[in-house]
KOLKOLNU-27958 format. One record per residue (C-alpha): residue number from 1; y, z, x. Coordinates in steps of 0.2 Angstrom, whole numbers, plus 5000, padded with zeros to 4 digits. Each point is the difference from the previous one (the first is absolute). Layout:
BEGIN
+-----+------+------+------+
!   k !   py !   pz !   px !
+-----+------+------+------+
! NUM !    Y !    Z !    X !
...
+-----+------+------+------+
***
This chain:
BEGIN
+-----+------+------+------+
!   k !   py !   pz !   px !
+-----+------+------+------+
!   1 ! 4916 ! 5078 ! 5190 !
!   2 ! 4985 ! 5011 ! 5003 !
!   3 ! 4985 ! 4998 ! 4989 !
!   4 ! 5003 ! 5017 ! 4991 !
!   5 ! 5017 ! 4996 ! 4995 !
!   6 ! 4995 ! 4982 ! 4993 !
!   7 ! 4986 ! 5009 ! 4990 !
!   8 ! 5012 ! 5012 ! 4992 !
!   9 ! 5013 ! 4987 ! 4997 !
!  10 ! 4987 ! 4988 ! 4992 !
!  11 ! 4993 ! 5015 ! 4989 !
!  12 ! 5018 ! 5003 ! 4994 !
!  13 ! 5003 ! 4982 ! 4996 !
!  14 ! 4983 ! 5000 ! 4989 !
!  15 ! 5006 ! 5015 ! 4991 !
!  16 ! 5017 ! 4993 ! 4996 !
!  17 ! 4993 ! 4984 ! 4994 !
!  18 ! 4986 ! 5009 ! 4989 !
!  19 ! 5014 ! 5012 ! 4993 !
!  20 ! 5011 ! 4984 ! 4996 !
!  21 ! 4986 ! 4992 ! 4991 !
!  22 ! 4997 ! 5015 ! 4990 !
!  23 ! 5018 ! 5002 ! 4994 !
!  24 ! 5001 ! 4981 ! 4996 !
!  25 ! 5009 ! 4995 ! 5016 !
!  26 ! 5017 ! 5005 ! 4994 !
!  27 ! 5006 ! 5005 ! 5017 !
!  28 ! 4994 ! 4985 ! 5008 !
!  29 ! 5007 ! 4989 ! 4986 !
!  30 ! 5018 ! 5006 ! 5001 !
!  31 ! 5000 ! 4995 ! 5019 !
!  32 ! 4994 ! 4983 ! 4996 !
!  33 ! 5014 ! 4996 ! 4987 !
!  34 ! 5010 ! 4985 ! 5003 !
!  35 ! 5015 ! 4990 ! 4994 !
!  36 ! 4995 ! 4983 ! 4994 !
!  37 ! 5012 ! 4985 ! 4995 !
!  38 ! 4994 ! 4986 ! 4989 !
!  39 ! 5005 ! 4984 ! 5011 !
!  40 ! 4989 ! 4988 ! 4990 !
!  41 ! 4999 ! 4987 ! 5015 !
!  42 ! 4982 ! 4994 ! 4995 !
!  43 ! 5002 ! 5001 ! 4981 !
!  44 ! 5005 ! 5012 ! 4986 !
!  45 ! 4982 ! 5008 ! 5001 !
!  46 ! 5002 ! 5019 ! 5001 !
!  47 ! 4982 ! 5001 ! 5008 !
!  48 ! 5004 ! 4988 ! 5014 !
!  49 ! 5002 ! 5011 ! 5016 !
!  50 ! 5012 ! 4988 ! 5007 !
!  51 ! 5013 ! 5001 ! 4986 !
!  52 ! 5004 ! 5018 ! 5006 !
!  53 ! 5010 ! 5006 ! 5014 !
!  54 ! 4993 ! 5008 ! 5010 !
!  55 ! 4984 ! 4990 ! 4996 !
!  56 ! 4987 ! 5007 ! 4988 !
!  57 ! 5000 ! 5004 ! 4982 !
!  58 ! 5008 ! 5017 ! 4995 !
!  59 ! 4989 ! 5015 ! 4996 !
!  60 ! 5003 ! 5015 ! 4989 !
!  61 ! 5009 ! 5009 ! 5013 !
!  62 ! 5012 ! 4986 ! 5004 !
!  63 ! 5018 ! 4997 ! 4995 !
!  64 ! 5004 ! 4982 ! 4994 !
!  65 ! 5015 ! 4990 ! 4999 !
!  66 ! 5002 ! 4984 ! 4991 !
!  67 ! 5018 ! 4992 ! 5004 !
!  68 ! 5010 ! 4986 ! 4992 !
!  69 ! 4993 ! 4983 ! 5001 !
!  70 ! 4982 ! 5006 ! 5001 !
!  71 ! 4986 ! 4999 ! 4987 !
!  72 ! 4985 ! 5012 ! 5002 !
!  73 ! 4985 ! 4994 ! 4988 !
!  74 ! 4988 ! 5014 ! 4996 !
!  75 ! 4987 ! 4991 ! 4990 !
!  76 ! 4981 ! 5003 ! 4998 !
!  77 ! 5002 ! 5016 ! 5009 !
!  78 ! 5008 ! 5018 ! 4997 !
!  79 ! 5009 ! 5008 ! 5014 !
!  80 ! 5007 ! 5018 ! 5003 !
!  81 ! 5014 ! 5004 ! 5013 !
!  82 ! 5011 ! 5015 ! 5004 !
!  83 ! 5018 ! 4994 ! 4996 !
!  84 ! 5007 ! 4983 ! 4994 !
!  85 ! 5017 ! 4993 ! 5003 !
!  86 ! 5004 ! 4984 ! 4990 !
!  87 ! 5016 ! 4994 ! 5007 !
!  88 ! 5004 ! 4983 ! 4991 !
!  89 ! 4981 ! 4993 ! 5003 !
!  90 ! 4987 ! 4997 ! 4987 !
!  91 ! 4984 ! 5009 ! 4996 !
!  92 ! 4988 ! 4990 ! 4990 !
!  93 ! 4982 ! 4997 ! 4995 !
!  94 ! 4986 ! 5007 ! 4989 !
!  95 ! 4995 ! 5015 ! 5011 !
!  96 ! 5006 ! 5018 ! 4998 !
!  97 ! 5011 ! 5008 ! 5014 !
!  98 ! 5000 ! 5019 ! 5000 !
!  99 ! 5015 ! 5008 ! 5009 !
! 100 ! 4994 ! 5017 ! 5004 !
! 101 ! 5018 ! 5004 ! 5007 !
! 102 ! 5017 ! 4994 ! 4995 !
! 103 ! 5003 ! 4983 ! 4994 !
! 104 ! 5018 ! 4995 ! 5004 !
! 105 ! 5006 ! 4984 ! 4990 !
! 106 ! 5017 ! 4994 ! 5006 !
! 107 ! 4997 ! 4982 ! 4994 !
! 108 ! 4988 ! 4987 ! 4997 !
! 109 ! 4986 ! 4996 ! 4988 !
! 110 ! 4984 ! 5007 ! 4994 !
! 111 ! 4990 ! 4987 ! 4992 !
! 112 ! 4982 ! 4995 ! 4994 !
! 113 ! 4987 ! 5007 ! 4989 !
! 114 ! 4996 ! 5015 ! 5012 !
! 115 ! 5007 ! 5017 ! 5001 !
! 116 ! 5010 ! 5011 ! 5011 !
! 117 ! 4998 ! 5018 ! 4999 !
! 118 ! 5014 ! 5011 ! 5007 !
! 119 ! 4990 ! 5016 ! 5003 !
! 120 ! 5012 ! 5010 ! 5012 !
! 121 ! 5017 ! 4995 ! 4993 !
! 122 ! 5011 ! 4985 ! 4995 !
! 123 ! 5017 ! 4997 ! 5007 !
! 124 ! 5010 ! 4986 ! 4992 !
! 125 ! 5016 ! 4998 ! 5012 !
! 126 ! 5010 ! 4986 ! 5007 !
! 127 ! 5011 ! 4987 ! 4991 !
! 128 ! 4987 ! 4987 ! 4999 !
! 129 ! 4992 ! 4994 ! 4985 !
! 130 ! 4982 ! 5007 ! 4997 !
! 131 ! 4989 ! 4988 ! 4989 !
! 132 ! 4984 ! 5007 ! 4992 !
! 133 ! 4987 ! 4988 ! 4994 !
! 134 ! 4985 ! 5011 ! 5002 !
! 135 ! 4995 ! 5018 ! 4996 !
! 136 ! 5008 ! 5014 ! 5010 !
! 137 ! 4993 ! 5017 ! 4996 !
! 138 ! 5010 ! 5015 ! 5006 !
! 139 ! 4989 ! 5015 ! 5001 !
! 140 ! 5013 ! 5011 ! 5010 !
! 141 ! 5019 ! 5002 ! 5000 !
! 142 ! 5010 ! 4985 ! 4999 !
! 143 ! 5019 ! 4999 ! 5003 !
! 144 ! 5012 ! 4985 ! 4997 !
! 145 ! 5016 ! 5003 ! 5011 !
! 146 ! 5007 ! 4982 ! 5002 !
! 147 ! 5011 ! 4987 ! 4992 !
! 148 ! 4987 ! 4986 ! 4999 !
! 149 ! 4991 ! 4995 ! 4985 !
! 150 ! 4982 ! 5001 ! 4995 !
! 151 ! 4994 ! 4985 ! 4990 !
! 152 ! 4983 ! 5001 ! 4991 !
! 153 ! 4994 ! 4983 ! 4997 !
! 154 ! 4984 ! 4992 ! 4994 !
! 155 ! 4985 ! 5012 ! 5003 !
! 156 ! 5011 ! 5013 ! 5006 !
! 157 ! 4996 ! 5019 ! 4996 !
! 158 ! 5009 ! 5015 ! 5006 !
! 159 ! 4988 ! 5014 ! 4996 !
! 160 ! 5006 ! 5018 ! 5003 !
! 161 ! 4983 ! 5009 ! 4999 !
! 162 ! 4997 ! 5018 ! 4993 !
! 163 ! 5007 ! 5013 ! 5011 !
! 164 ! 5012 ! 4987 ! 5009 !
! 165 ! 5018 ! 5001 ! 5000 !
! 166 ! 5014 ! 4986 ! 5000 !
! 167 ! 5018 ! 5005 ! 5005 !
! 168 ! 5014 ! 4988 ! 4998 !
! 169 ! 5014 ! 5005 ! 5012 !
! 170 ! 5009 ! 4983 ! 4999 !
! 171 ! 5014 ! 4995 ! 4988 !
! 172 ! 4992 ! 4991 ! 4984 !
! 173 ! 5008 ! 4983 ! 4995 !
+-----+------+------+------+
***
């Protein structure tokens, strides 16, 4: 590549990086989003990089799954992610988890003195039992479309915030 072409490309890259910084890196962050699964090989600690596949603690643009038999402990810290799928696993701890996209809950437990904020919607589906022993705050549109139960136990609070909606499409028993 000749020197003139290198100079032009280098200037365009610097211009793109500067524009991305001014706009809050929204274009760059979208390209860096990942799907993360809590595997808990080292411990239950949310903040331990090796407890995640692929390795690394999720960031605000990531989609997260906590599957059956896994317990993710969000203590002594708060976190924000894009989407959360809780499929039979446990989310526990003292911290606040903010889900900016959709929180899909098909089974499992939310426990601990912390709080889960469903900011972009709450989808309750699947036949699995959902046990709530922490605060779950819905600030978007919630829909319950399954045959599974929701058990609200000790410390459990389901809060539908002002402006949010909660639609039940499942048969009530």
